[in-house]
Every structure is written in structure tokens, then in C-alpha cells.
C-alpha positions as a Python dict, from the first residue, in 0.01 Angstrom:
ca = {
    (1, 'M'): (0, 0, 0),
    (2, 'T'): (28, -116, 311),
    (3, 'S'): (181, -440, 389),
    (4, 'D'): (44, -761, 565),
    (5, 'R'): (225, -689, 867),
    (6, 'D'): (116, -308, 887),
    (7, 'Q'): (-256, -446, 853),
    (8, 'E'): (-212, -731, 1088),
    (9, 'I'): (-64, -430, 1398),
    (10, 'R'): (-330, -184, 1282),
    (11, 'N'): (-604, -435, 1376),
    (12, 'L'): (-464, -556, 1697),
    (13, 'A'): (-369, -210, 1817),
    (14, 'Y'): (-714, -68, 1784),
    (15, 'F'): (-793, -423, 1922),
    (16, 'L'): (-582, -329, 2205),
    (17, 'W'): (-736, 45, 2260),
    (18, 'E'): (-1083, -43, 2258),
    (19, 'K'): (-1001, -285, 2555),
    (20, 'A'): (-850, -63, 2742),
    (21, 'G'): (-1109, 127, 2691),
    (22, 'R'): (-1052, 401, 2404),
    (23, 'P'): (-832, 670, 2575),
    (24, 'T'): (-744, 934, 2422),
    (25, 'G'): (-376, 1037, 2371),
    (26, 'R'): (-204, 731, 2344),
    (27, 'E'): (-239, 629, 2022),
    (28, 'H'): (149, 541, 2004),
    (29, 'D'): (167, 353, 2228),
    (30, 'F'): (-107, 84, 2149),
    (31, 'W'): (101, 96, 1832),
    (32, 'A'): (435, -38, 1963),
    (33, 'E'): (265, -267, 2178),
    (34, 'A'): (87, -392, 1909),
    (35, 'A'): (448, -424, 1652),
    (36, 'R'): (598, -573, 1941),
    (37, 'E'): (365, -859, 2000),
    (38, 'V'): (367, -936, 1586),
    (39, 'E'): (737, -862, 1545),
    (40, 'G'): (758, -1108, 1859),
    (41, 'G'): (965, -839, 2025),
    (42, 'P'): (1154, -855, 2326),
    (43, 'D'): (854, -784, 2523),
    (44, 'E'): (607, -988, 2383),
    (45, 'R'): (403, -1118, 2620),
    (46, 'K'): (322, -1504, 2639),
    (47, 'D'): (59, -1539, 2866),
    (48, 'E'): (-215, -1395, 2790),
    (49, 'T'): (-329, -1337, 3147),
    (50, 'V'): (-57, -1126, 3206),
    (51, 'H'): (-138, -946, 2874),
    (52, 'E'): (-501, -856, 3023),
    (53, 'N'): (-359, -724, 3390),
    (54, 'R'): (-173, -451, 3198),
    (55, 'F'): (-496, -218, 3159),
    (56, 'V'): (-610, -34, 3471),
    (57, 'A'): (-1032, -1, 3493),
    (58, 'R'): (-1199, 298, 3541),
}
């Protein structure tokens, strides 16, 4: 059984992955980024506009 925190990280990681255009081979990057945001780590982004500009359009 997964914890609520793990499910929240999973959902956010999936959202970030889809937003980035579903790139292959980067699932660990999205999981780590989601975990930082959910757990409030040092790289947590407070400003959503800054967060959105992190991805490069194809």
C-alpha cells in the first residue's frame, strides 16, 4: 500500500512529465522534482511562472 505522500508525488511527477511533452528516459528526474516540491526541499519553486519556464519547447 502506498502512502498519501507517495501518491501525491506520483501524480505530480506524471503531471510534470506530461507538461514536458512526455520525454522518454527522464522518469527519475520528474520523480525527484515532484518529491522536492511535495516535501518542500531546498529547490522548491514558490513562483509558478519560474517553474513553467524550466522546460524547453520542441
